[in-house]
C-alpha positions in Angstrom: 19.4 -11.4 15.9 20.9 -8.9 13.1 18.7 -10.6 10.7 15.5 -9.8 12.7 16.6 -6.2 13.6 14.2 -4.9 11.1 11.4 -6.9 12.6 12.1 -6.0 16.0 12.3 -2.6 14.9 8.9 -2.6 13.3 7.4 -3.8 16.5 9.4 -1.7 18.8 8.0 1.6 16.4 4.4 0.1 16.8 4.4 -0.4 20.1 5.3 3.2 20.8 2.6 4.3 18.6 0.1 2.3 20.7 1.5 3.6 23.9 1.4 7.3 22.6 -2.0 7.0 21.9 -2.7 5.4 25.2 -1.5 8.4 26.7 -4.1 10.4 25.4 -6.9 7.7 25.5 -6.1 5.4 28.5 -8.3 3.0 27.0 -6.9 -0.2 25.4 -9.9 -1.0 23.4 -10.5 2.7 22.4 -6.5 2.9 21.3 -6.5 -0.5 19.2 -9.2 0.9 17.1 -7.3 4.3 16.3 -4.3 2.6 15.7 -6.6 0.3 13.6 -8.0 3.4 11.4 -4.3 5.2 11.1 -3.5 2.0 9.6 -6.2 1.5 7.2 -5.8 5.3 6.3 -2.2 4.6 5.3 -3.2 1.7 3.5 -6.2 3.6 1.5 -4.6 4.5 -1.8 -3.8 0.5 -2.1 -7.0 -0.8 -0.9 -8.8 2.0 -3.5 -6.2 0.6 -6.0 -7.5 -2.8 -5.3 -11.0 -2.1 -5.7 -10.7 -1.1 -8.8 -8.2 -3.1 -10.2 -10.8 -5.7 -9.6 -13.7 -3.7 -10.8 -11.5 -3.0 -14.3 -11.0 -6.8 -14.5 -14.6 -7.4 -14.4 -15.2 -4.8 -17.2 -13.4 -6.3 -19.4 -14.3 -9.8 -18.8 -16.2 -10.5 -21.9 -13.5 -8.9 -23.8 -10.9 -11.4 -22.7 -13.7 -14.2 -23.0 -14.1 -13.4 -26.9 -10.3 -13.6 -26.9 -10.1 -17.1 -25.3 -12.6 -18.1 -27.4 -11.1 -16.9 -30.7 -7.5 -18.2 -30.1 -8.4 -21.4 -28.0 -6.3 -23.2 -30.1 -3.4 -20.6 -29.8 -2.7 -20.1 -26.4 0.5 -17.9 -27.1 -1.6 -16.0 -29.3 -4.2 -15.9 -26.9 -1.8 -14.4 -23.6 -0.4 -11.5 -26.4 -3.9 -10.7 -27.3 -4.9 -10.5 -23.7 -1.9 -8.4 -22.4 -2.7 -6.5 -25.4 -6.3 -5.9 -24.4 -5.0 -5.1 -20.6 -2.8 -2.4 -22.3 -5.4 -1.0 -24.3 -7.9 -0.1 -21.5 -5.0 0.5 -19.0 -5.7 -2.5 -16.3 -2.8 -3.9 -14.3 -3.8 -7.6 -13.3 -1.4 -7.7 -10.4 -2.3 -4.3 -8.8 -4.8 -5.6 -6.6 -2.7 -8.2 -4.9 -0.3 -6.0 -2.8 -3.4 -4.7 -0.4 -3.9 -8.5 0.4 -0.6 -9.5 1.1 0.3 -6.3 3.4 -2.5 -7.1 5.6 -0.9 -10.5 7.2 2.7 -8.9 8.0 0.7 -6.4 9.9 -1.4 -8.8 11.5 1.7 -10.9 12.7 3.0 -7.6 13.9 0.0 -6.7 16.1 -0.4 -10.2 17.3 3.3 -9.8 18.8 2.7 -6.6 20.0 -0.6 -7.4 21.8 0.1 -10.8 22.7 1.1 -11.2 26.5 3.1 -12.6 28.4 6.0 -12.0 25.9 9.9 -11.1 26.0 10.7 -8.6 25.3 7.8 -6.4 25.9 7.5 -4.0 22.6 6.0 -1.4 24.7 8.2 1.4 26.3 8.7 1.2 30.2 7.6 4.4 31.0 4.4 4.5 29.6 0.8 4.4 31.1 0.1 1.1 28.9 3.7 -0.7 29.7 2.3 -0.3 33.8 -1.4 -1.5 32.9 -0.1 -4.6 31.4 2.7 -5.3 33.9 0.6 -4.7 36.7 -1.3 -7.9 35.7 1.8 -9.7 34.0 5.0 -8.6 35.9 8.4 -9.3 34.2 10.3 -9.0 37.6 8.9 -9.4 41.4 10.8 -7.9 44.2 13.1 -6.4 41.3 14.5 -9.9 40.4 13.5 -11.1 37.1 10.5 -13.8 37.1 12.3 -17.3 36.5 10.2 -19.8 38.4 6.4 -20.8 39.1 7.3 -20.3 42.9 7.9 -16.7 42.3 4.6 -16.2 40.9 2.6 -17.6 43.5 4.2 -16.1 46.3 3.3 -12.6 44.9 0.2 -10.9 45.2 -1.3 -11.5 41.5 -3.6 -10.8 39.9 -3.7 -7.0 39.6 -5.9 -5.0 38.5 -7.3 -5.5 35.0 -9.3 -2.0 34.9 -6.1 -0.8 32.5 -7.0 -3.3 29.7 -11.0 -3.6 29.9 -13.2 -3.0 27.1 -16.9 -3.6 26.6 -16.5 -6.8 29.7 -13.4 -7.9 28.5 -9.5 -8.1 29.5 -7.9 -7.5 26.4 -5.1 -9.6 27.1 -7.4 -12.5 27.3 -8.7 -14.7 24.7 -12.0 -16.6 24.7 -11.2 -20.3 24.9 -13.2 -23.1 24.1 -16.7 -23.1 25.5 -16.2 -26.4 27.0 -12.7 -25.5 28.7 -12.8 -24.4 32.4 -13.1 -20.1 31.9 -9.2 -18.8 31.5 -7.9 -17.7 34.5 -4.3 -18.0 33.6 -2.1 -17.0 30.9 0.4 -19.0 30.2 4.0 -18.3 29.0 7.2 -20.1 28.5 10.9 -19.0 29.0 14.2 -20.5 28.8 16.3 -20.7 31.9 19.8 -22.0 31.9 19.1 -23.3 28.8 16.1 -25.2 30.0 12.7 -24.6 29.1 10.6 -23.1 31.9 6.5 -23.2 31.9 5.2 -20.2 33.7 1.2 -19.7 34.4 0.1 -16.0 35.3 -3.2 -15.7 37.3 -5.0 -13.0 35.4 -8.6 -11.7 35.7 -10.3 -13.0 32.5 -13.3 -14.6 32.9 -14.6 -16.9 35.9 -18.1 -17.8 34.6 -19.9 -18.7 31.6 -21.6 -15.3 31.6 -18.5 -13.4 31.3 -17.3 -15.0 28.7 -20.5 -14.0 26.5 -18.6 -10.7 25.4 -15.7 -12.8 24.1 -17.4 -15.0 22.2 -19.6 -12.1 20.7 -16.4 -10.1 19.4 -15.2 -13.7 17.9 -18.4 -14.2 16.2 -18.2 -10.2 14.8 -15.0 -11.2 13.5 -16.2 -14.3 11.6 -19.2 -12.5 10.6 -17.4 -9.4 9.3 -14.8 -11.7 7.4 -16.9 -13.2 5.6 -19.0 -10.3 4.7 -15.6 -8.8 3.4 -15.0 -11.5 1.7 -18.1 -11.8 -0.4 -18.1 -8.3 -1.1 -14.7 -8.9 -2.9 -16.1 -11.7 -4.5 -18.9 -9.5 -6.0 -16.1 -7.2 -7.3 -14.3 -9.9 -9.0 -15.2 -10.9 -12.5 -17.2 -13.7 -13.1 -15.0 -16.5 -13.5 -11.9 -15.1 -12.6 -11.6 -16.8 -9.5 -10.4 -20.4 -9.5 -11.8 -23.2 -7.5 -8.8 -23.1 -5.1 -9.3 -19.3 -4.8 -13.3 -19.9 -4.1 -12.0 -22.4 -1.6 -9.7 -20.0 0.4 -12.8 -17.4 0.3 -14.6 -20.0 2.1 -12.1 -21.5 4.5 -10.4 -17.9 5.4 -13.6 -16.5 7.8 -13.5 -19.8 9.0 -9.9 -19.4 9.9 -10.4 -16.3 11.3 -13.1 -17.0 13.4 -11.1 -19.9 15.2 -8.4 -17.4 15.9 -11.2 -14.9 17.3 -11.4 -18.2 20.1 -7.7 -18.4 20.7 -6.2 -15.2 20.0 -5.9 -12.3 22.7 -9.1 -10.2 22.5 -7.2 -7.4 21.7 -6.1 -8.7 18.5 -10.1 -9.4 17.8 -10.9 -5.9 18.5 -8.2 -5.2 15.5 -9.2 -7.4 12.8 -12.7 -6.7 13.5 -12.2 -2.9 13.0 -10.5 -3.6 9.9 -13.0 -5.5 8.8 -15.6 -2.7 9.2 -13.5 -0.2 7.9 -12.8 -2.3 4.4 -16.4 -3.0 4.3 -17.5 0.3 4.3 -14.7 1.5 1.8 -15.7 -1.2 -0.6 -19.5 -0.6 -0.2 -18.5 3.4 -1.3 -15.9 1.9 -4.0 -18.8 -0.6 -5.5 -21.1 2.1 -5.9 -19.0 4.2 -7.7 -18.1 1.9 -10.3 -16.9 2.9 -13.6 -18.0 2.0 -16.9 -16.3 0.5 -19.9 -16.5 3.7 -21.8 -15.1 5.5 -18.8 -12.3 3.0 -18.7 -11.5 3.2 -22.3 -11.6 7.0 -22.4 -9.1 7.4 -19.1 -7.0 4.9 -21.0 -7.1 6.6 -24.4 -6.5 9.9 -22.6 -3.6 8.3 -20.9 -2.0 7.5 -24.2 -2.9 11.0 -25.8 -0.9 12.6 -23.2 1.8 10.1 -23.6 1.6 10.9 -27.4 1.9 14.6 -27.1 4.6 14.7 -24.5 6.5 12.6 -26.6 5.8 15.0 -29.9 6.4 18.0 -27.9 10.0 17.0 -26.6 10.5 15.5 -30.2 9.7 19.6 -31.3 11.8 21.2 -28.6 15.0 19.2 -29.7 13.9 20.2 -33.1 13.6 24.0 -32.0 17.1 23.6 -30.1 19.0 22.2 -33.2 17.7 25.3 -35.4 18.8 27.5 -33.0 21.9 26.0 -32.6 22.6 26.0 -36.3 21.4 29.6 -36.7 24.1 30.7 -34.0 26.7 29.0 -35.8 26.0 30.5 -39.0 25.4 34.2 -38.3 28.8 34.8 -37.0 30.6 37.7 -38.1 32.6 37.0 -41.1 30.9 34.0 -42.2 29.6 35.4 -45.4 26.1 36.2 -44.5 24.6 39.2 -45.9 22.1 41.6 -44.7 18.9 42.3 -46.4 18.7 44.6 -49.0 22.7 44.7 -49.6 24.1 44.3 -53.1 25.1 40.4 -53.9 28.8 40.0 -53.8 30.1 40.6 -57.3 27.0 42.4 -58.5 28.9 45.8 -58.8 27.9 49.3 -57.3 24.3 49.9 -56.6 21.8 51.8 -58.3 22.0 55.8 -58.6 25.8 55.7 -57.6 28.0 58.1 -59.8 30.2 55.6 -61.8 34.2 56.0 -61.8 35.8 56.9 -65.2 37.4 53.7 -66.1 35.8 51.5 -63.8 34.7 49.0 -66.2 31.0 49.6 -65.5 28.4 49.4 -68.2 28.8 52.6 -70.8 31.7 53.9 -68.6 35.3 54.7 -70.5 36.6 54.6 -74.1 35.6 52.0 -76.0 38.7 51.9 -77.9 40.7 51.7 -75.1 38.8 48.3 -73.7 41.1 45.5 -73.7 40.3 42.6 -76.1 39.5 39.5 -75.1 
């Protein structure tokens, strides 16, 4: 279990945040929407970077094609020139991958928190949300852990679903397939003395086709927003940048999430639909403020100039420090330096001063007594 400790800590933290929002807004659907917005705000810088990266790639795509055409016989030179182009325009072709990759761990963690029944429940026991869930899916009956179907059948279930209701749905329940009977139970499987035991909890989900309409409406909305959001991303991508496999994935992904919307708990469908709507609005604004090639090149040039100025400034500072160090070392007392205006060494006395007799100055002393050289 040690290896899963960080993951369990993430689930416990996410369940705690969900429960705290529910304390203020005792509506599970609104709580999930608020939590989704919080998550999207945290991921906002990465989302902006993703869209901008795709836009920058789209801007320089004509130049990339020119390089590919020019060096089509030399793949190594082609890659070198393309990387040089990326550097010139300040484009990172991999910076748009992280937001997409981060969405899946968050989706899995939200599924783990919102899926019931589950063991353990990732919600604090002393909260309203825990009470709203466990009144329908009790982990214990008469203070005894639930280990058999007989305990569930003997209990007074189902409990009230008002604590987890939203727009005519019980967010603990999935929509289910149209030709199946309306879902009225939630299934669980536990281990008792090393053996698997299947449990079915009677939960108020939907008793007829009319009551299932909101579930399918949200599943359809989940499919539609996923498809539209992927189309937005495709428009922001440079022409021809997506491979056939990526294009196929863009078509399959909405269908895959549409299927998830039928079998996953409706609370998770609310989360993913809200996340899609946020991304659609964010990408709409980003696509309207698309930078031009000139602005991109100017920004890259400004960054290079700033880096160059920083390098030159650093070199000049080091040169100035070196000059000061040398000036300090040569200006010590007794080092042989002279003050401005002082006579040079060996130049004799200054002008205007009386010359002592016999001092050897010019014109001084008796010429006859001068020593012969």
